[in-house]
N, C-alpha and C positions, 0 to 999 in steps of 0.2 A: 710669417716666424711657424714655424712646426708648432703642430698642436701638444701639450704636454701628454696629452691621453692619445697620442700615439706608442709614446714609447711603452704605454702598460702593454698594449697589443703587440707589438715586438715582442716583450718578455713570453706573452701569453704565446705566441707563435715559436717560438723559440722551444719551448717546455716541450712544446707538442710535438714538437722535433727529435729534440737530444734528448728529451725526459723520457716522453710517451712511445719513441718508434712512429708517429703520423710521416710521412713522406710531404716537404717543404711544401710542394707545388700545391698542394692540397690542404694543408694549413693555411697558408698565406689567402688562396683560391676563401679558403671557410670562412676568415677574417675581414677579410675587403666586401662580403657579400653581408655579413653580416652587421659591419659597421657601412654604410651603404651613404649613409650622411655625409662622412667626410671629402675635405677637398680631393679637388684632382692630385693638389699639391700633399696632401698630407697620406694618399692612397700610396703616389709612388715612393714616399720617403717610407714609407711602412714596405714596399717589396723590395727597394733599393735594400736597405738594411738587413731583413731580416736575408735575401737571397745570399749577402754577401756574405754575413755571420758562417751560413750554411756550406759557400765554396771555400771559406778562408780559415776554418774551424781551428783547423792545426798549425794554422800559424798566431792567430787572434791569440790560443793557445802557448801558444812558446811564448807569443812574446807578455802576457802576461805572469808565465813560469820566470821569465827575466829578472820580473820586479814584485814579484810576489812571496813572501815568508811564508805562502801554502800553498801549495799545487792546485792545481784547477781539478784533478780527481779526486782530492778531499773536501771542494768543496764542498755545500749545497746547490741544488740543480739550480735554485732561484740565485745564486749569487754568480754562479758559473757565467750563466746567460745576460745579470745585467752588464757583469763587468767584459763578455763578449759584445753584446751590443755598442756598450762603449768606446771598445776600444777600436771596433771597427769606424767606430763614425770620426775620432780621432784620425785616425791612420788612413781613410780615405773617402771623406768625406765634407771638402775643403768649404761647402756650405754652412757647417756644424761649428759654431765656435768653440775651442776645444773646452772653456770654463762652462759654457752650457750641455755641454757633452758630461761631462762630470757633474755636474751639479744634479740636472738631472738623474745621472746612475743614483747620488746620495738619498735626492727625495724619494725612487722605489723601491730602494732596499726597508728605507724604513716604512715605507706606506706599506710595504708587504712584509711587516712585521719584523725584519732584521736591524732594529735599530742599536744592537750594540755592537753590529758591522758594520753602522755606517764610516764610522771613522777607518776602520780599515780597505771599504771600497774608496770614500778620498784618497786614501795613502796611494795609495797604488795604482788610480787612475791621473791622477796629477805629478807622480812620478814618471811614468809611458808618456803622460804629455809631455813634459819638460823632455823627455831622448828621444822621440817620436821620428824625429830625423837621423838616429843614430844608432837602429836597433842592431845589433851583431846578431849575424845570419851565421849561422856552421861556416866553419871555410872549406872551399868551394872545392881547392885543391885537394885539403888531408882530410876530407868529408863528404865526399861526392855525393854521395848516397840522400846522405842526409841534409846537405846541404836541398838536393829537389824537393825532397817530402816535405820539409819547415815550407821554403821559397814557394809552392808552389800548391800545400794542403794535400800529400799524398800519402798515402800508406805507405811505408819503407817497402813490404813486398811486393806492393803493387810497380812501386818505382824499382827495386832490385829485379822484378822479373821481365821487366821491360829494356831494362839497362843490357840485363841478357841476350834479351831475344832483340831489338831494335837498334841497341848502339845504346851512348848517353846521349850525345846530339839530338839521335830524332827524339828521343825520351820526351829533353828536354822542349822540343819544338814542340810534341803535343800535350803538356802538360799546359806548357802555356797560352797556348791553344783554348782551354778550357778554360780559362779566367776573360778573356779577350767579350765583350760583349755582341752576340750576333742576331740579325735583323731576324725578321720574319722570311721563309722563304716559300714562294706560292706555286705553284702549278696554273698555268693562266690554260681556261677548259677554250679551247678556240674553233670544236667544232661547229658551233652554232654562230659563236662573234665573232668577228676579226679580232687580233692583236692590239688596232689602234684606237679600237673600240673599246676592250677592256682597262688599257690603260690611262683612256680618256677621263672615264669611270674613275679611276682610280683618283688620278691625278686634280679632277674635281672638287674631291674633297681631301685637298691638301696632302696625299701623300705622298712620300718620294719614293717614288720608281726605279729600279736599278737592274738592269739584268744581272740573274747568276751567272755560276760558271756551268759548262757542258752543254745545255743544252735552250733550244730558241724558247724554249716556252717557259721555263722557269726566271721566276722576276723573284728579287729580297725588295720588299715593304719597311717604313719605317713613316715614322710621324704621324702617327694616329694614335688612339683615344682607348678604341674598342672593335676589334676586328669585326665582329659580327652587327655592326651596324654601319659597316659601308656596303655601299648597296652593291658594289660587284659581289661581295661574301655573298647575300641576302640572295640573288639573282644565279647563285651558281656560278656564277664565272671563272672565281678566282678558291684553289681548294689550299688552304696550308700541309707541306708537304716538302721536306726536305732533297736537293738534288740526287741526294741517296740515294734515295727512297724512289725517285722517279728512275733510275737508272735502272730498276728493277723491271718496269715496265720496259722497260727497248728492249733489253736481254731476254723476257721473256716472248715478246715480236711475235702478238697475238694475228690471228689472221678473220676474217670474216667468217662469221659462223662455228668458230673454234664455240668447244665446251673448257670449260676453266675451272679450276677448283683452288680456290685462296683456303688454305688449309687452317692460316691462325689471321682470320681478315682487320679484325677488330682493329681502330678505327673506320678500314676500309680503304686508308687509302691506293692502294696497290687495286685495289677490286674497280673503283671506278677508273682509274688510270688505264684498267687494259678493257675496262669496259666500254670507254669514250675510245680510244683506240679502234675496237669494230665497229665504232661510225652506230650503235644501238643494236647490232647483228648478233648471232650469238648468246652464250650465255654467260656467268661468271655466278659461281655456285660459292657463296661469299659464308665463310665458318668461323662462326666461334664460339665458346663454352661457357658460356652464360646468357641470356635474354641481357642483364645489361650492358650486354659486349653489342649484341647482336643490333639491340635498339640504337646502338652508336653510327652506323652502317645503313640502318634503315634513314636516319636523321640527314644522313651525307646524301643521298642517295636522291629520297625527297626535293634534299636544297636542289643538286644538280639535276633534277628532273630526269632519273638515269632507269630505264627499263630495265635491261639487258640482266642485270645482277638481282639474284635469288639472296634473300640472309636466311639463312640455316643457324640454328643452336645446337653446335653437337662437339663433343668433346674429344680432339685428334687423338688421344692415347688410345682410342678403343674405335677397334676395326670397324670398318662400315662396308659390309659384303656388297651393298647393292652400287657401290663405286665401282666395283673392281674392274681393272683395264676399260673405265669408260672418257678419262678428259683426256683431252688434248695436249693441255698444258695442266701441270700442280705445282701452285705456287707455293711453296714451304717458307715464309720469312720466321722463323718462329723465337720461341721466347729464349734468350737467352742472357747474358749476365752485365749486357748493355757499357762495356767499358768505352764502346764509341761515342756517346752519347752525354758524356760523365760533363761536356759544358754545358746541357741542357739541362740534366736532369743531374745536379751532383753531388746530392746523397746518394748514388751509387755507389761511389767509389769509398765509402762507409761501410756500407752493408755487405759487398760483395766477400767470398772469402777463396782460396784455394778449392775447397771443400765442397765452397757452394760451386762452384766453376762444374767440379767434376759431376754433383745431379743434374749439373743442366746437359750434360752432354749425354747422363744416359737417357735423360729425357727426351732430348734430342732425336736421337738413336730410335727409342722407342716408337715416335711420329714418324720420323722419316721412313720407319721399316713399313708401315699403314700406307704411307705417302707413295711409295714407289709403287705399288700395288695397285692402286688408285689409273697410273698413269697407263693410257692403250699403248701397245707396240709400233714406234716408231715416233710413239708422243713425247715429249719434252718435260723433265721437271726442273726446276727454280728451285735450288738453296741460297736463302740466307740468312745476315743474322746484322744489328748492329754493336757488335763489338770486334777488340783486332785479339782477342784470344786462339791460339793457335790450335787448342784442341778444341776447341770451337767449331772452329774455319778449316784450316789447312788438314787439320785430322779426322775431320769427318768426308771430305769429300776421299779420302785415301779411302777411308772405310765404306763408301757408298760403291766404289770402284772394284774393290776387292771383295765384296757382298752379294752385289748386284746385276742382272744384264742391265747394265749402263755405261756407255761410251760419254766421256767428258767434251766438249763441243765448245768451239772457239768461241772467244765474245769479238771477237775484233770486227766482225760485221754490223757487230749492233753500239758499238761505242765513239767515242770521237776518236777521233786521230791522238791526241793528248792524253789520254786512258789509256792507249794501248802498249802492254808491259809483253816480257816475257809469260808471264802467269796467262795473262789474259788470253794468248795463243793456245795454251791449256785448258781454258774452261776457266778459271774465276781472277775475280780479282776483290784485294783489299784494298778497302779506300783507307787513309789514315788521317787525322783529325791531325792541322799544322802543316799536313805534309803536303792533300787537296784542298782544294778548295770547297769542301762541304762534312759533313759529319763521318766520324769513323764506321767503316762500311764494310758488309764481306759479299759477293753475292755470284753464284757460282749453276753451271748449265749443262744439263746433260738428255744424253738422247739413251731412249729407250729400247733398247734389240727387240 
């Protein structure tokens, strides 16, 4: 039986996210840290409902509006989120009886001082429970954009933009992929321990291990309770990192003794990867804007026992004259709209706007302007993002080639055959969620003349 108090906690998390503007992963993590005494079952229930409500907010609100005399937008935040939570349980959690979801929501409304609305909450939810298997969505043929927006909980402007750029079918595949459960992907550090030894360590702790796509050292892991408690994690044998991010290290192709600058490095996945590929030789200067972010890099360095990384607090927007033409490789994995990782960070789709994307392009170009200067003549610049936005990706490639002494280099020598495309021969790769077996990501490579 799920603890009744868990629904109070869920409501507080949802209020933090939808009313107060906190990111859902931060709000959920904070709640679970505060209520450590809860059972594993209760903790899983809290995470599932909170994550589900954020992922499917547009669809949940659409459902509520079908059966409520008051639109969700006119409701008090407490009532909004009590209803969202209950509707999610009714629609997507078969382990929760409908009557339980309804009754607990009514009790919660009353406990939060909305005694006069408990009849309203009860009526709306009972009606939804009766019709839960027969919700009428927008007609796919007559209202294709509205259909995708509601069914996959994506803002209309984003659906329209993607349909125009990628086609309707690809847009639907991307949106559908965001709602699927994702395993944790890790990079195996095989420079000191064998792959067999690392996998045996994971399996001995009950972890299910499966090969991930594209790279021999990438694995998906599941059936574990707490990643930092795994022996392989504590020993620095595995690092959580999506395959798309690992491909940056492959495309960078560092050589022994290289000096590498990673411009926006935290939490350090790419820095650790290229440092590892150099076998402890050379040096990676891993920079980020705050001590807090650099501390994440230091923590991962220490756990991985990696000596050839130098973490530095530095704002990438401020030109560093001491670095001019010093680096063999500069890695620019820059702040972006994050539209390729909505499946991991669903808040993104509600927060990003076309105006914010334009602001991000300006930021990216300020940083890239400095980064080009740090590459030695004949050196390599890597530009990557975790988005699928053309303005931030292909248009920035064109801008770099038009304005700086750079030549685009083929990615084919560094990528597995199944990722070779016309564009990879031209110097860039756009990975698409739902199309490729990884996050949405963009990688490009340039040689300085």
